[in-house]
N, C-alpha and C positions, 0 to 999 in steps of 0.2 A: 547530258541533264545536268543543268547546275549543282553545285553542291547545298546542302541544306543549312541556311543562315539561321541558326537558332535563335542568335538575339534579338533579330529583328520582328522573327515568328513571335516569339515566346513574349514581347513585352505587347505586341498587338493584340494577343488573344487575351493579355491580363485584362487590358482596357475593356475589350468588348464585352467578357464575362462581367465584369463589374456595371458597365454600363447596361447591358440587358436582364442582370440580375438573374444568372443563369442558375446559381447556387443559394437564392435565398428559399426558404423553408416557407409555405402556405398555411397561415392559422383556418384557414376555412375550406380547405381542398378536402375531397372525400377520398381521396387514396388512402392505402393504409400508411401511417406513421412510423418513423422509426428515428429515433434522437440517438444519433452517435456521437460521442463527447470525448474530448482531447482533457488530461489535465492541463490548466491554463498554467502561463509560463510567468516567474517573478520576472519583472522587465528592470534587472539591475544588469551593471557591467556594459560591456561593448554590444552584446547582441548575442545571438545563437551560432553554435557549430553543427557542423553535419550530424554529431551524435545525439544534438536533441531534436533533428529531424525526423529522425526514422519511426517515433511513434506516429508523429504528424502524418508521414506518409502513407502508412499503414490505413490509419483512420480514413484519410483522403480516398483511398483506391476504394475503401470498402464504399465510402458513402458514392463516389462517383458510380459504382456499380449497381447500388441499389434505386439511383435514381433511374439511371437506364433500365431498371428491371420494373418501374412504376411505383416506386414507394415516393412519398412525400418526407424528405429527408430533411431533419433538422439537425445541423452539423455547425455549431456555433464556436467563438472564440473572445477571448477576453483576456484581462491583465491583474493578477493576484500582486495587484502594487503595493499594499500598506508589507511593514514587517522589516526584521533584521536585514534581509539581500539588500532591498533596496536603501534602508537609511544605511547600512554599512558602507556601502558604496559612495553616498553621498558624502558623508563623513570622510571618505578616502580622498575624492575629489575635491571637498571644500566647498561644494555647492549644494544648496538647497534640497532637499529630498523629491520635492515636489516639481523642481525642473528636472534634475537628474531622472526622475521615473518617467516624464513625458518625452524626452530626448531617447529614453531607451525603447518607449512603447513604439513611437515613431520609428525607430530602426528596426525592431522586431517584425514589426508589422509590414516593414518592407520587404523584408527576408521571407516574411511567410508568402505575401503576395508573387514575390520572385520565383518561389517554390511550385508555383500553380496549386497551390492549396484552396480548395473550394469552400470557403468559410462562408457562412452569412453574417456578413461585416455588418448589417443592419442592428444586428443583435449585438453589437459589442457592448462588454461592463468594463468596467475599472473601478477594483473594491476602494480606490481612494478617493473617488469622488463623492461629494456628499448624498447626491442621487440614490447612491447604492449604500454607504455606510449609515445613511438615515435607517436602513433596515436591518443591517447588524446590529444596530441599537437596539431596534425594535426586538429581534431575536432575542438578546439579552432579556429585555423587560419583559418577555414571555416567560422565558424559565425563572427570574426572578418572581414573577406573580405564582409559578407553579412550585414556588419553593425548592428550585433544581439552582439556582444561584447563590451563595452566601459568602460571606467574607469571615476569616478568621485569622489568627494569630499560628503560624505553620511552620516548620522547617521545611525550607525549599532551595532549589538547586539555584545557585546563583554563579552566572557567568561574570568575572571580572573583568574579562576583556569586552564582553559585548554589553556590561553594566546592567544587568536585565536578570531577571527569575525566568528559567526555561520550566517547562512541563517535563515530566518523568520521562516522557516518551523521547524528548530532545536532548537526552544526556545518551550518550554512546560511550563506552568504556570510561567512563568518569569525565569525560570532555563533551565541551560544548559540540553539538552535531553541527553546527554553522561555521563555527571560527576553530574549533580543535583546542581551544583553551582549557586548562583545568577547572573544573566545578569544583565549588566549595559551599557549604552549609550554611543558611542563616536562617533566622527566625524573622517572618516580615508577616505583616496582615495583607492577605492576598483573596482575591475572588477566585472561586472556583465554580466549576459546573458540578453537578452531582450524577455523574455517568456512571458510578455504582448503581445506582437505582436501577440501571437497564442492563447490568451485569448477564444474568441470566437470558435476557432476550437476544443480546448481542451474540450471545454463544448460541442459542438453539436457533436461531434463525440463519445462520450461516449454512444450514441444510437445505434452504429455500433458493439459493443465489446458484449461479453459474459464475464460480471464480475459480482460479488456478487451487489446487489444493495445497500447495506450502504457502500462500497466502492464507488460507483460512486455518493453517496449524498457526501459522505465527499470531493471528487473532485469538484463536483459542489458547496457547501458552502464555501470551499476554493477559487477557483474563483470567487465567488461570485456577479456575474451578477446583476446589478441593473439598470431598466429602468426607466428613468424621465423627469425632466425639469430642464435646467438649467436658472435661472432667475438674472435679472440683477437690483440691487439695488443701486439708486444713494446716495452717501455720500453727504449730504445736506452741502452747501457753498463751496463745492470742484469739480473739474471737474475730479472727481474719481469714479468708480463703482464698488461694490462689486458683483462677480458672487456667487449663492448659488445655490447648486444640491439639488433636491428632487425628491422621489419618490411621494408626497403626495401634488402635485400643487392644488387639490382641497381643500385644508385647508389652502391656501394663505391668505382669508380674517381674519384668526384666528393668522396670524403672528404678535409677537409684541416686538419681539428683533432677534437679530442676534448673532451668535456667529462665531469668528475668530479661526482658528490653530495658536498657539504659533508663527509658523513659518511663517505665513501668509507675504508676501513680502510688502503688503499695510500699514503693522503697522510702517514700516521706514518711508513710505512717511509721515505718519500723525504724527510722534512723537512730533515734536515741536508744535504741537496743543493740543496733548492729556494732558490735565490738570493734571493727577495724574501719567505722564509717567514715574517716578521711580518706583512706587510700581507695575506699569505693568512690568517694566523691571525685576523687582526680580522674579513676579510670571512665567514669560517666562523662567528666568533660570532655575526655579526650575522644570519646567514643561519638559524641554528638557533633566534634569538628569534621566528620567522615562521612561521606555521601553514601548514599542508599547502595549505590553498585560498590562501592569499596566495601561495605559491610557485608555484601551479600557473595562477593566473588568466590566463584565455587575452589579456586586453587589457593584461596587464604587459609591458612591454619586459624582452627576456632581458638580464640582466646575469651577469657570471663575471671572474673575475682569472686571468690566466695563471702558471701555474708555470713561472717562470724558470728556464734551465738544464735542463728537464725535457722530453725529445721521445719520442716513440713512432713506430713504423714500418708504414706501411699495409699491412697483409699480402698484398695482392692487386698491388701494383707498388711496393712497397720504398721509397716515399716518405717523408722526413721530414717528422712534423708536430706541432705544438706541443701541449698539454693544459692546459686549464681547469679551474679549479672554478666550477660555477654553481648558483645556488639554486633553479634550476627543475629539478634533477634530484633524484628523491627515491632513498634507499638501500634501502627497502623495496621498489620497484617494479623488477622485472627484477633486472639487476646493478649498477643504481646506477650505470651510465656508458653515454653515448650516443655516437655518432660525428656530427659535425657536416656536412653536406653543403648547403652554402649555394645551391648552383645549383637545388636541388629539393626546398627546405623555405624557406617565407618568414621563418619566423623565424631561421633559420638564416643566411639570407641578409641580415636586418638587423644581426645580430651581426656577422656576417663584414664587413659593411661599417664598422661601428663600430670593431672590433678590427683593420681593414687586414689582412685574410686572403685568402688563395687565394681564387677562385671558379672552379670547373672545370665547365664544362657538358657531362653525360653521357647525357642523354636528351633524344631530339626528339619530336614530338607525331607520330602516325601520318600525321594529316592536318591542313593547315592549319598556322599558324605560332605558334612559341613566342614567351612575353612575355619571355624572357630575352634581352637583361641588364637590362632594367628591372623586372622582378621573378621569384621561382623559377617553375619550371615543375613542378608538385607531382604531377602525373596520371601515368598509366603512359603508356610510348610505346615507341620503339625507342631501343635502345643506340648511342651514338658514343662516341670516345674512351675506349673499354672494352677494349683489346686484342683478345684472340681473341673476345672475346663479343659485339664489335660488330655491328650489325643482327640482334641476337634482339631480340623484342620483351620487356618487362619480365617478363611470368610465365614464359616459357619461361627467362628470364635468371636468376630467382632461384632455379632448379631447378638448372640448371648451375653458378652460381659456387656454391651452397651444396655442390655434389658436390664440386666442386674444392676448397674450404675443408677440407671434411671428411677427405677422400682425404689430406691432408695436415697433419691435425690440427691446421687453424687455425681452425675452427669446426664448429659443428652445430645441425642445427635443433632450434628450442626454442619452447615454449609457456608465455606468464605470462599472469596476470590481475591487474587494478588492485584487485579485491577483497583487503581486510585483514583480519585476523582481529579479532574482537569484543570489544573492551575492556568486561568486565564488572562492574569495581570502580568503587564509588562510596565517597566520602568523606564519606558523608551517615548521618543516623541512621535514617530511615524507609525500612528495605529488608530485606529478607531477610539474616539473616547469613550468611557463607561459610561452610561447615563444615570449618574446616581450622584444625590446632593446631601451632605450631611450639616444637620439642622440640630443644634445645643438642646433643643425643645422637642424636636419630633423624631431625631435620630436618622438611620438611613431612610431617604424618599427617594424614589424613582421618579425620574424627568417624566413629565406626562407625554404619550405618545403624540398630542398635538403639537408640542415641543421639540420634537426631533425634525432635523440631526441637532444634535451638539456639535456644532462647527469646529473641528481643530484649526484653532488660530496659525495664521503664517507667523513664525518668529526667526527671529536673526540665530540665536543662541539655541539650536537643537542639538548638541552633545549632550551623550547622556551622562548623568551626575557620579553614577556609581555610588550614590547614599541610599540606596533605597527608595528613591525619589524619582517620578518623571521629570523631565526639564518644563513641563507645564504647571509644577509645581511653584516654578519661579514666577508666571504669569499672572499678574494680579487680577488684571481685567478679565481673567478668564474665570481663576479661583473663586471670586468674590460674586455672589450671586444671590438670589431670594429663594427662601424654602418655596417649593410648589405649595404646601399645606398652608402653612401658617403665615407665609407672606415676612417671614423675619430673616435675618441675616444668616448666610447659610455660605459652605462652601463645597465647590464642584470636586469629585474624584479627579485626580490627576492621573492614575495607571491608564493607560491604554490596553487595547484588547488584543491577545496573541492572534497573528494574521489568521491561523488556522480558524478562528471563529468566523472570519471573513469568507473562507472557500468551505466551510461546512454546510453552506447554504445557496452557493453560488449557481449550481445548476438549476435552481428553481428559476434565477432571475433572468436566464435567458431565453424563457418562455413569455416573458413580457416585462423587457427591459425598461420600458419608459413609462412605466407605471408608477404615477407619484403618489396614489394613496395606500396602496398594499405591495406586499415583498412579489406577488404575482397574481392575477385573478384565478378564481378557483376553475373556471371555464378553461383557460389556459393549461393550468397545470394538468388538468384531467385531461386534455387533449393529447399533451406531450409525453408527459412522466408515467412513470419513472423510466430510467435511461436505460435504452436497449442494449448499448455497447459503451462499456467506458475504458479507455485506453491510457497507460500512463505507467511510471516506474515504481516497481515492488517495493521501494523505498519507504513508500508513503502507507504499509500496511499498517502499521498500529498508530500512525498520526492520523493523516487527512481522511483514510478510509474507515478509520473507526469514528473519528469524528462525525462525519457525514452520516454514516449509521446512525448514531446517536440522535443527531439532530432530527432527522428523518421519523424517527421513533417518536420524537416529543412532538412533534407538529404532528402527527398522527393521533396520539392521543389527546392533544389540546383541540383535534377536530378541525384543522385547517386542510388536511390532504386525506386520501381514501386508500394510501399504500403506506408500509412500514419499510421498505428496502428501496434506497435511493437507485440502485446500479445493479440489474438484473445479469449482465453478463460482464465479466472484468478480462482483460487481455493486458499483459505485461510483456513490452518488448524486451528485447534482450540488448545490453549495452554494447557500443561499439568502443573499442580500444584501436590505440594508435601508436605504435613502437613500441610496443609491451605494457602500455598501461593505459587506464581508462582516460578518456578524453578531458583535459583540465588546462585552462588558462596556466594556472598558477605552474604546472609542469611544463608547458610550451609545447604542447604536443596536442594541439588542435588543428582541425580543417576546415577553413573558413568556405561557408558557403557562396560566398560572392567569387571566391576565386574558380570554384567549379562552374558557376552562373558564366563568367568570363570566357572561360576557357572550353566548356563541353556541353554548358546548357543546363536549364533545371531539369529536364527531362530525363539526362543522364544522369544526375545525381539522384533523382527518385528511383530510376530503375535500378542503378547500383546499390541504394539503400536496400531496395526489397530484394534484391539477387544474392546479395554477399553472404547469405546463410540462412538457416529457420529464423522465421521472426522472433521467437522468445528467447533464442539464444544469444549470448556475449559471442561478438565476433570482430574480426581484427579487420579495422580499414587498409585495404590494399590498393595503390594507386592504378597497378596494372588492371583491376578490375574494373574502374572507372575506365578507362581507356576501351576494353572491351565492350563495354555497354554503349558507349559512344559508337563505334564501330557497327554495331548491331543496329543503331538508329539510322545511321547513314545509308545502311543497306537497305532497310525498309523503305527509306525516302526513294533511293533507286530503282525501287519495284516499279515507279512509275513507268518508267521506260518500257515494260514489258505490257504497260496498257496503251499505251500511244503505237507500238508495232501491230496493234490489234486491228485487221483489216474485215475481218468476220466474226462471227459467234466463234467463241473459244470453246474446243471441248477439253472437258476436265478430266484428267486421267482419274481412274477408278481410285487409283491408290491414294491420289492427292485429296480426293474427294472424302474419302474415308481417313485420311490424316486431319483434314480440315473438322468433322464432326467430332474425332477423339479428342482435338484441341481445345474447340468449343468447350467441351464436356470437363478436360481437365482443368482448364482456366475458370471456368466458373466455380466448380467444387473446390478447387486450390485455394482460391481468394476467400470464399466460404469459410475454410478451414486455417485461414493466415499462413498456406504454405505457397508463398508468395513467389520463393525463390524458383520452385519447380513450375509453376504458372510460366514464369518468362523462359525455364527450360525450353518448354514446351512450346513455345512460340518461336525461338531460336530455330528448334527443328523444322518447325513449318515454313519460316522463312529460308531455312536453307535449300528446304526440297523444291519450293516454288521457283526460286532462284535458277534451279538448273534448265527450267524450262525457256523455251523464247518468248513466250506469250503468257497473260495471265487474265483471265475472267474477272470482270469488273465486281459481279456479287460477291465472287470468292474473295476479292482485295478489299471491299466493302467490310466483311466479316472480320478478316484480319485486323482491320483499323480499329473496327468497334471494340475487339478485344484487348487491344493495345491500349485503347482511350485513358483508362482509370490510371493507367501507370505514365502512359508519356501522353498527357492531356493536348500538349502546344502542339506536339509533331501530328496527333491525330486528327486535331480540329483542322490543321492547315492541308492534311490529305484530302478530308474528307470535303473542304470548299472546293479544292481542286478538280473533285470526282464531280463535282455540279450542284453540290447541296447547298441551299441558303441557309438553313436552320443548325445550330449547334448540334454537334454530335451527340450531346447529351442528352437532346430532346427526341434521339433515337431508341428504339427497342434493343434490348441486349440480344445478341444471337442464340437461336435455339438449336441444339444438336437432333440429329436424328438417331435414334436408339439403335436401329439395326446397322446404320453405318459408324457409330462410333463404338459398337459391342466389339472388346478386344478378342484377339484370337487366342484359342486356350494351348496351354500346353501341362504336360505331367512332369511337375518337379519332384527329383530324388530328394529324399531328406535324408542325410548320414549323419550318424555320430560315430567318430573316429574313426572314419572312413568307413564304416557298417551302414548298409541301407536299413533303416529301420520305419520308414514311412514314406508314401508317395502322394502327392496333393494336386488337384488341378487348379491352376491358377492362369491368368492373364499373360500372354508372351511378354509383355514390357514391365512384370513387375519389377519393383525396386529391391534391392539389397534388405532395405529395411523394413521393407512390408513382408518381404518374404520371410526374414527372420521373425518378425511378430507372429507371422500364421505358424511358422514351423515349431515355435517354443508354447503356442496354445496348444498344439494336438496332444491328445492324451498317450498316444504311444511314444511320442518323444519325452514328454515329461518325465517318465520314470527312469530314462536314461540320464536327465540331468539334473534331475531333482537332488537340490543339497550340494551340488559339486558346479567348481568355478569352470566358466568357458572360456579359453584362454587366447581361442580364436576363432574367427567364423570365414569359411570358405564358402566364396559365390560364384558360380558360373551362369552367366543370364541364360535363361533358357534349357538349361540342363538341372542343375543340383544346387544343393546349399549343405555345408558339412561344417557340423561344430566340433572342434577340437577341444575335449576335456582332460 
């Protein structure tokens, strides 16, 4: 049997698939639809490495299997082509981003095709093309018309290296998430989307979608809902009040000072009465230079300056208390003022000690001893030293004190969110122009829909200015225009949109990518959307994934769509590491897919991407693992010899028939549950068994090839053709198993804790250690022996016992 020449075979089938449109979705098919989507790549740099291809391979396996199961699968691909990644690469190379982006797209598309990925290339989109960003601008206009887009002077995060404003979500540990440069604070006129109007729905609707819990937690924390009370503190000797928001109104009797944000407007009203105003002014000036993250850092000591001569009155007990300004208070969260309760907040405790302020204990633990006065007691408890509310537990006290304050017009219940409006202005060239015109007579005027797109001009000097203005501001024939309303002289907005605006709606465009009149027809949207399965990195939790949910809800409210969540199920693939670090070109630790294509073939790469570990977990790339997968595929190829040796009908041994049906069941269920590594393991076991025999039944072999097809499509197609079939294997039906034959043999598994038998359970003979451990821990008889204890070791003897060492 000649060796499997993968290079020739893979190229052959890639051409056939495209020519015969094997993986194209059908808009009018009556088959059940399934929309499987990958997060589309930035076409910047030299292309993809094998780490990028893991998620794409996962989605492709599922799509191919679902096609064989009779689904009409939409599995598209496109390019997130605008924005900093593409533009920074163009600046680095000195070549216009239009040229570098097209080169990168050509290269990456070639890599995806060579990987055997079955995308519907008829639906390919490019966010930097006018036929796409026309509708990105349309999206902006819809938000503007709905009063969800506005421009204001605001303190913003500015990256001096990228020379542009960043959204809050794009700042990681005070650094630009793209270039890792320090971020500074600037005041600029910027465009914002009012995502805060949707905070509650974005939070509540997380319960409707099948997403990883860690992503939901990240979004919940980012939205940051706080329920509490706004309390009015009267400033003594002035007809002014400071409103303070707290979630712990039960501690109000322990409030001994107030802290204002440096930007709080009341400071301006009081400045002539603040005895140390020059020092306060200097402190405020320094505070405003700091980024939000720097000001809120948990490990940072609270700083503040007292407003000498200014005092407030605690409304609950009439106590006179000092007022401070502190840089850890933000003006755009809640009321921009907080009450200091040092006995029941550790950072307040440290601040009060430093400033020599009064510390009043007003909450005692329900049981046990309080850590006070050594440190603050921060939990709920029983009120003490709290007048008529003493003796109440914290929860009841919060209700009663809130009622007391509200009745006297001194407070009211309130809800606040940490979420901030989305800053979408970018002072860069490579982005969708914002469709707004400024007229001295008419003010801000939206560009009429009939005049879209506002074309991004091709300019030679596309370098960012760093002066808070886009390079477009220097292009006179772009800036100078006529007002759409009065036809007078006007100027265009020169900022471009954040690339996340482009990607907040791209999943709609795949359903109708050539539509020139609307972003997508309602009929096609209702045919395909919402997305059934979305696959991509967890790093987009509070950026792209949040923005896409927001935009979908806006379009739902405006009546363009009939659903309000874009992605029903989300899967995050694990990161691939190499030589101890995440693959990165800057670290020089990437593995090129081209190298694998040439030496081992695309099917080997695909198989190893799936086999290297659980799909949702980080794992290390091992070159020897690649070789193992290559050998396995060669072994499958050689099984043809056993078909050629066949002279009469082959009798299938009962144990092999059982193994086949168990394998069909396992591979089917494992792919469905993203357990690709164990699906491949079961195929390896099956191949090893049938390799032992002299002959192989044709139907038996056909089922094996079908099971392998989604994971190693080129090899499967070639074998299928050699078996005498003319149609693509992906036109065939997915194998079905016989329940009787697939039924596992059962054993009695003994469950021990520290070597002593505590329970027994009937399980399948082939049960894995992981499954046995899960089942054992869930047993009521075992729970009582391990509750609250650390399991130091788990001993598993297949077919016999599992022992927990605690």
